[in-house]
N, C-alpha and C positions, 0 to 999 in steps of 0.2 A: 477540426483541427482539436490536437490534446497535446499533452506536455508530457508524452509517453516517451520512454527509450531505456536503451540498455547500453552500457558502458564494457568493454569487455579488451582488455589490453590497450587501451587508451583510445578504441574504437568507437564510436557512436552507432548505434542502432537505431531509428527511428521506430517507433510502434505506431502504427498509425490507426491500430483498432484502440477502441475505448478498452480498457480496463475495469472490470468488475470488482468490485470490493464487496465480498460476502461476508457478514458480519452479525451477531447477534447485539444489537444497541443496548438491550435491558442487561448483558454480559460483556463487557468489553476483553473480559479476559478470557474468554474462549476462543478458540481458533479461529483466525480468519483466512477466505479464500480470495485470492487474485488468479483472475484468468481473464484471459481474451475468448472471443467467440471461435477462433481456428488454434487454438491452443501455442500461440507464440510466446505466450507467457501461461505457466501452471503452477503457480506457487500458493504454500502454505506459511502462515505467518502465525506463530506461536508468542504472545505477549507473555513477559515476564515480571512488567511495571506497567502502573497507569497512573498518569499524573492527571488532572483534572484542575481545570481554571474558568472561574465564574464572573463574570459582571453584571450588573443588572442596574444600570443608571434610567430604567424605565424607556427613555429616548432611545439609548443604543445598549444593546445586549450582546453578549458572547459567550457561550459555552465550549469548551475547547476538552478534547478527550485525547493525551498524546499516550500513544502506548509504542514500549521499546520492547523488542521479543528478537526471535530469530525465525527468519527466512531459508525456506528450503522449497526445491522444486525444479523446473527447468525452465528455460528461456530459448528462443532460437533468434539467431542474427540476420542479417538481410541473405547472408550465403545459405541460407539454412543448414546453418551448424546447430545443433543442438547442445547446450550447455548444461549441466546438473549440478547443482549446488545444495549444499547441507550445513544449517545453522551459522548463518551469516548474521550477525547482528545487526539490527537497524531501528528505524521507527515506523509507524503507520499513526494517523489521527483523523477525527471525526472534526468539523469545527464548524458551528452555527454561528451567524454574527446577522445582526439586526441593526444598521445604521440609521 
């Protein structure tokens, strides 16, 4: 189970495959690739803003890298219609937490 899906014109399509997030954790501002094995999603995310938040209370620890940027690529819905899009603004993040 995963939480992946696309919503186009009010219609939600479940993406049952895992979406791979491929990025350089030593430089979050480099482009990210988001894709599925069968190409239901083939997306490039280009960040233009990086927000970092860190908490270290020894027992509790959290570090989040929130990236704001532009998404471009293709997604395929349940009827196998392919949609192409460019420069849609959104966010992606990496979050590590220890409780």
